[in-house]
C-alpha positions in Angstrom: 6.5 -12.3 2.7 5.1 -13.1 6.0 2.4 -16.0 6.1 3.7 -17.9 3.2 5.0 -21.2 5.0 3.6 -23.1 7.2 6.3 -22.3 9.9 5.7 -18.3 10.5 1.7 -19.8 11.3 3.2 -22.0 14.3 5.1 -19.0 15.0 2.0 -16.3 15.0 -0.4 -18.7 17.2 2.3 -19.1 20.0 2.9 -15.2 19.8 -0.8 -14.6 20.0 -1.9 -17.1 22.8 1.1 -15.6 24.7 0.0 -11.8 24.0 -3.6 -13.0 25.2 -2.8 -14.7 27.9 -0.6 -11.7 29.1 -2.9 -9.2 28.0 -5.6 -10.7 30.3 -3.0 -11.3 33.5 -1.6 -7.9 33.7 -3.7 -5.8 31.7 -1.2 -3.2 31.4 -0.3 -1.0 28.8 3.4 -1.0 28.7 3.4 -5.4 29.3 1.3 -5.1 26.2 3.6 -2.6 24.4 6.9 -4.8 25.8 5.4 -7.8 24.3 4.3 -6.6 21.0 7.4 -5.5 20.2 9.7 -8.6 20.7 7.2 -10.1 19.0 7.6 -8.0 16.2 11.2 -7.9 16.3 11.1 -11.8 16.2 9.1 -12.1 13.2 10.9 -9.4 11.7 14.4 -11.3 11.9 12.9 -13.9 9.5 12.9 -11.3 6.6 15.1 -8.6 7.6 18.7 -8.8 8.9 19.6 -7.7 11.9 21.4 -4.5 10.9 18.7 -3.3 9.1 16.4 -3.6 11.9 18.6 -1.5 14.0 19.4 1.4 11.2 15.1 1.2 10.9 15.2 1.7 14.7 17.3 4.7 14.8 15.6 6.2 11.9 12.5 5.6 13.6 13.6 7.7 16.4 14.8 10.4 14.8 11.0 10.7 13.0 9.7 10.2 16.2 11.6 13.2 17.9 10.9 15.2 14.7 7.3 14.5 15.0 7.2 15.4 18.8 8.9 18.9 18.4 6.4 19.1 15.4 3.2 18.5 17.7 4.9 21.2 20.6 6.1 24.1 17.6 4.7 24.5 14.3 7.4 24.7 11.8 7.5 24.4 8.1 11.3 24.0 7.7 11.1 21.4 9.8 8.2 19.8 7.7 9.9 20.1 4.5 13.5 19.3 5.6 12.2 16.0 7.3 9.8 15.2 4.2 13.2 15.7 1.7 14.9 13.5 4.0 12.1 10.5 4.3 11.5 10.4 0.3 15.6 10.6 -0.3 15.5 7.7 2.0 12.9 6.1 -0.6 14.2 7.3 -3.9 18.4 5.8 -2.9 17.4 2.3 -1.2 15.0 2.3 -4.7 16.6 3.6 -7.8 19.9 3.1 -8.4 20.5 5.9 -10.7 19.4 8.8 -7.7 22.2 6.6 -5.5 24.6 7.5 -8.4 23.0 11.3 -8.2 23.2 11.7 -4.9 26.2 10.2 -3.9 28.3 12.9 -4.4 25.9 15.7 -3.5 24.8 16.8 0.4 22.9 14.3 1.1 26.1 11.5 0.5 25.9 10.8 4.4 22.7 9.0 3.6 23.9 6.5 1.0 25.8 4.2 3.5 23.1 3.9 6.2 20.3 3.2 3.8 21.5 1.1 1.3 22.3 -1.3 4.3 18.8 -1.9 4.7 16.7 -4.1 3.0 13.5 -3.4 0.6 11.3 -5.7 2.0 8.3 -3.3 3.7 10.8 -0.2 3.2 7.9 1.9 1.2 5.7 0.6 3.5 7.3 2.0 6.6 8.3 5.4 4.3 4.3 5.8 4.2 4.2 5.7 8.1 7.0 8.2 8.8 5.1 10.5 6.5 2.0 9.7 8.1 3.6 11.0 11.7 5.6 13.9 10.4 2.6 15.9 8.3 -0.3 14.5 11.1 2.0 15.5 13.7 2.5 19.0 11.8 -1.2 19.2 12.0 -2.0 18.7 15.6 -4.1 15.6 15.0 -1.5 13.2 16.9 -2.4 13.7 20.7 -1.0 10.5 22.7 2.1 9.2 21.7 5.2 7.4 23.1 8.4 5.8 21.0 7.6 2.2 21.8 3.9 2.4 21.0 5.1 4.2 17.8 7.9 2.0 17.7 5.6 -1.1 17.2 3.5 1.1 14.8 6.3 1.1 12.3 7.3 -2.7 12.8 3.7 -4.6 13.5 4.5 -7.6 12.1 1.1 -8.2 9.8 1.2 -5.2 7.9 4.4 -4.2 7.4 5.1 -5.8 3.7 1.7 -5.0 2.1 -0.4 -3.0 4.0 -2.9 -2.5 5.1 -1.5 1.3 6.1 -2.5 2.2 9.2 -3.1 5.5 10.7 -1.1 6.2 14.2 -4.0 7.1 16.1 -6.2 4.1 15.3 -3.4 1.7 15.9 -2.5 3.3 19.7 -6.4 3.8 19.9 -6.8 0.0 19.5 -3.5 -1.5 21.1 -5.1 0.4 24.9 -8.5 -0.6 24.4 -9.3 -2.8 27.0 -13.3 -3.8 25.6 -13.0 -7.5 26.6 -16.1 -7.9 24.5 -15.2 -6.3 21.8 -11.7 -7.9 21.7 -13.7 -11.5 21.8 -15.6 -10.4 18.7 -12.6 -9.1 16.8 -10.6 -12.4 17.5 -13.6 -14.8 16.0 -13.6 -12.7 13.2 -10.4 -12.6 13.1 -9.5 -16.3 12.3 -12.8 -16.5 9.5 -10.2 -13.4 7.8 -7.4 -15.9 8.5 -9.5 -18.6 6.8 -10.5 -16.7 3.6 -6.9 -14.9 3.4 -5.3 -18.4 3.6 -7.9 -20.1 0.8 -7.4 -17.2 -1.7 -3.3 -17.5 -1.6 -2.9 -21.1 -0.8 -5.8 -22.6 -2.0 -7.0 -21.1 -5.2 -3.8 -18.9 -6.5 -1.1 -21.8 -6.9 -3.8 -23.2 -9.6 -3.2 -20.5 -12.0 -0.1 -18.6 -10.9 2.2 -19.8 -14.2 -0.5 -18.9 -17.0 -1.2 -15.5 -14.8 2.5 -14.3 -15.0 4.0 -15.9 -17.9 1.6 -16.0 -21.3 4.2 -18.1 -23.0 2.4 -21.3 -21.1 -0.7 -20.5 -23.6 1.4 -19.9 -26.7 1.4 -23.6 -27.5 -2.5 -23.8 -27.1 -3.6 -20.2 -28.4 -3.2 -17.7 -31.2 -0.6 -14.9 -29.6 -3.2 -12.2 -28.9 -5.5 -14.9 -27.4 -2.7 -16.4 -25.1 -2.0 -12.6 -23.7 -5.4 -12.1 -23.2 -6.4 -15.1 -21.0 -3.2 -14.6 -19.2 -4.0 -11.2 -18.2 -7.5 -12.2 -17.4 -5.7 -14.4 -15.0 -3.2 -11.6 -14.0 -6.2 -9.7 -12.8 -7.4 -12.4 -10.8 -4.4 -13.5 -9.8 -3.2 -10.3 -8.0 -6.6 -9.8 -6.5 -6.4 -13.1 -5.3 -2.8 -12.6 -3.9 -2.8 -9.2 -2.5 -6.5 -9.0 -0.9 -5.9 -12.9 0.1 -2.5 -11.5 2.0 -4.3 -8.0 3.1 -7.1 -11.0 4.8 -4.4 -13.1 6.5 -2.8 -9.8 7.9 -5.6 -8.1 9.0 -7.2 -11.3 10.4 -3.9 -11.6 12.8 -4.3 -8.2 13.7 -7.4 -8.9 15.1 -6.2 -11.5 17.0 -4.2 -9.2 19.0 -6.8 -6.6 19.5 -6.0 -4.1 17.0 -8.7 -3.5 14.4 -6.5 -3.1 11.2 -8.4 -0.9 8.3 -10.0 -2.7 5.2 -7.9 -2.8 1.9 -10.2 -4.6 -0.6 -13.7 -3.7 -1.4 -15.1 -6.0 -4.7 -12.9 -3.6 -6.9 -13.5 -5.3 -9.9 -16.9 -4.5 -8.9 -16.8 -0.9 -9.5 -19.0 1.3 -12.4 -15.7 3.3 -13.2 -11.9 3.5 -12.6 -12.8 6.4 -9.8 -14.6 4.0 -8.0 -12.4 1.5 -8.8 -9.5 3.3 -6.5 -11.8 3.7 -3.8 -12.1 -0.2 -3.7 -8.5 -1.3 -4.4 -5.3 -0.9 -2.1 -8.0 1.2 -0.2 -5.2 2.2 2.6 -2.6 3.3 -0.2 -5.0 5.2 -2.0 -6.2 7.5 0.6 -2.7 8.3 1.4 -2.6 9.6 -2.1 -5.0 11.4 -1.9 -4.4 13.1 1.5 -0.1 13.4 0.8 0.1 13.9 -2.9 -3.2 14.5 -4.7 -4.5 18.2 -2.1 -1.3 19.2 -1.9 -1.0 19.1 -5.6 -4.4 20.7 -6.0 -3.7 23.3 -3.8 -0.2 23.9 -5.9 -1.9 23.8 -9.6 -4.7 26.1 -7.9 -2.0 28.7 -7.3 -0.2 28.3 -10.8 -3.8 28.3 -13.0 -6.6 30.7 -13.2 -9.3 28.8 -11.3 -11.9 28.2 -14.5 -9.3 25.8 -15.5 -10.3 23.7 -12.8 -10.9 20.8 -15.1 -7.4 21.1 -16.3 -5.8 21.6 -12.9 -7.7 17.4 -11.8 -6.4 16.3 -15.4 -2.5 17.0 -14.2 -3.1 16.2 -10.7 -4.3 12.7 -11.7 -1.4 12.2 -14.1 1.1 13.6 -11.6 -0.4 11.6 -8.7 -0.4 8.5 -10.7 3.3 8.8 -12.0 4.3 8.9 -8.4 2.5 6.2 -7.8 3.9 4.1 -11.1 7.3 5.1 -9.7 6.5 4.0 -6.4 6.0 0.7 -7.3 9.2 0.1 -9.1 12.3 1.7 -10.8 11.7 0.9 -14.7 10.1 2.3 -17.0 6.7 0.0 -17.1 5.6 1.0 -13.8 5.3 4.4 -15.6 3.4 3.6 -18.4 1.4 1.5 -15.5 1.0 5.0 -13.8 0.5 7.1 -16.3 -2.1 4.7 -18.0 -4.5 4.6 -14.7 -3.9 8.6 -14.6 -4.8 9.1 -18.0 -7.9 6.7 -17.6 -9.0 8.6 -14.2 -8.6 11.9 -16.5 -11.0 10.5 -18.9 -12.8 9.6 -16.5 -13.8 12.6 -15.2 -14.3 14.4 -18.3 -16.9 11.7 -19.3 -18.5 12.2 -15.8 -18.9 15.5 -16.2 -19.2 16.0 -19.8 -21.2 12.7 -21.2 -22.7 10.8 -18.3 -25.2 13.6 -17.0 -27.1 13.5 -20.6 -27.2 9.8 -21.3 -31.1 9.4 -20.6 -30.2 5.4 -19.4 -27.8 5.9 -16.8 -29.6 5.0 -14.3 -30.2 1.4 -16.1 -28.8 -2.2 -15.1 -28.1 -2.4 -18.2 -25.5 0.8 -18.5 -24.3 -0.4 -14.9 -23.5 -3.6 -16.1 -21.5 -1.9 -19.2 -19.8 0.4 -17.3 -18.4 -2.5 -14.7 -17.0 -4.5 -17.9 -15.9 -1.5 -19.2 -13.8 -0.5 -16.2 -12.3 -4.4 -15.8 -11.2 -4.3 -19.0 -9.8 -1.1 -18.9 -7.6 -2.2 -15.6 -7.0 -5.6 -17.0 -5.5 -4.2 -19.8 -3.3 -2.1 -17.7 -1.3 -5.1 -16.0 0.1 -5.7 -18.5 2.5 -2.6 -18.1 2.5 -4.0 -14.4 3.2 -7.5 -15.4 6.0 -7.5 -17.7 9.3 -5.0 -18.6 9.9 -2.7 -21.3 11.4 -5.6 -23.3 8.8 -8.0 -22.5 6.1 -5.5 -23.6 7.9 -4.8 -26.8 7.6 -8.6 -27.8 4.0 -8.9 -26.6 3.0 -5.6 -29.1 5.5 -6.8 -31.9 3.9 -10.5 -31.3 -0.2 -9.6 -31.3 0.4 -6.8 -33.9 
């Protein structure tokens, strides 16, 4: 991962100095684009092999041209084919059993080039592909060129773990020439990087071993207490590590002059699970809402009678978070984690509609604090499915029951 050693920080520092100096001298979008694509490729070569970048660049060109065609002429057939191919690329690269299934089918030609691409950051690249294709079809993208698009795909601060920017936002900020605002962004970026580094380098190492492995606590605590303490530590670990990385990514983008969207907003202070997902990995949640949940709503509304709106909502939550779980990994524990949140959101919807309005104390501080605690406990318990394999989960439940 980027930003996990001091050498990367040195590379980034040199690039930021050179890039901002070039912007002041040239003040030309083409020059900025060329310098940025060079920096992106240099940074990515610290993680990716050359052939991986070449394959991604070629696929990016094909996706870009498809989007340009859709911007001029709407074609549901081309949109569908493009999305199927993009999803197939992700599936082939990430799921061995799908590789076997498709190896003899008509998509077998994808196997060799896609398998040659490293998994690092691939899912976030595919998010950008999907966004580009769908928004091109919707005619919401008006200004585009291939070098800017390639920078959007290869943007090194956020390629590995987000935030997931929108193309229009990236394009706007890459060409923005407001010097005063860039100066404000620059100093804000330094602050964000310091905060992120403090989280990931200063705090996380203090308890990461207890967060990721409950057996470290077994000698000193009963099994149930050890697992509980470990889960609490994991809640803090995954938040501080992930939000800290995003702070550094956002701060680095600010130093370049690109205002990348926020990705976290105090998620553990949420009063319910729905609010949690509006505060946790915000750009990913928005992606799921726009490109998975809403299309499923339309599909299920066609399949079911309008009077079953609550059933449709429940099915959409379950389907969306099943996909969310599968996106995070190819093992069954991620399915459990996705369904845990899908069921939780469905129950939260039912509770909000049928129970909350009847509670006379729903506006009190005590109720809000209890809601925050209940949401935190639910999310924290769910991390057990995220962190441990199905075999380890069986051992844990056997140990504490």
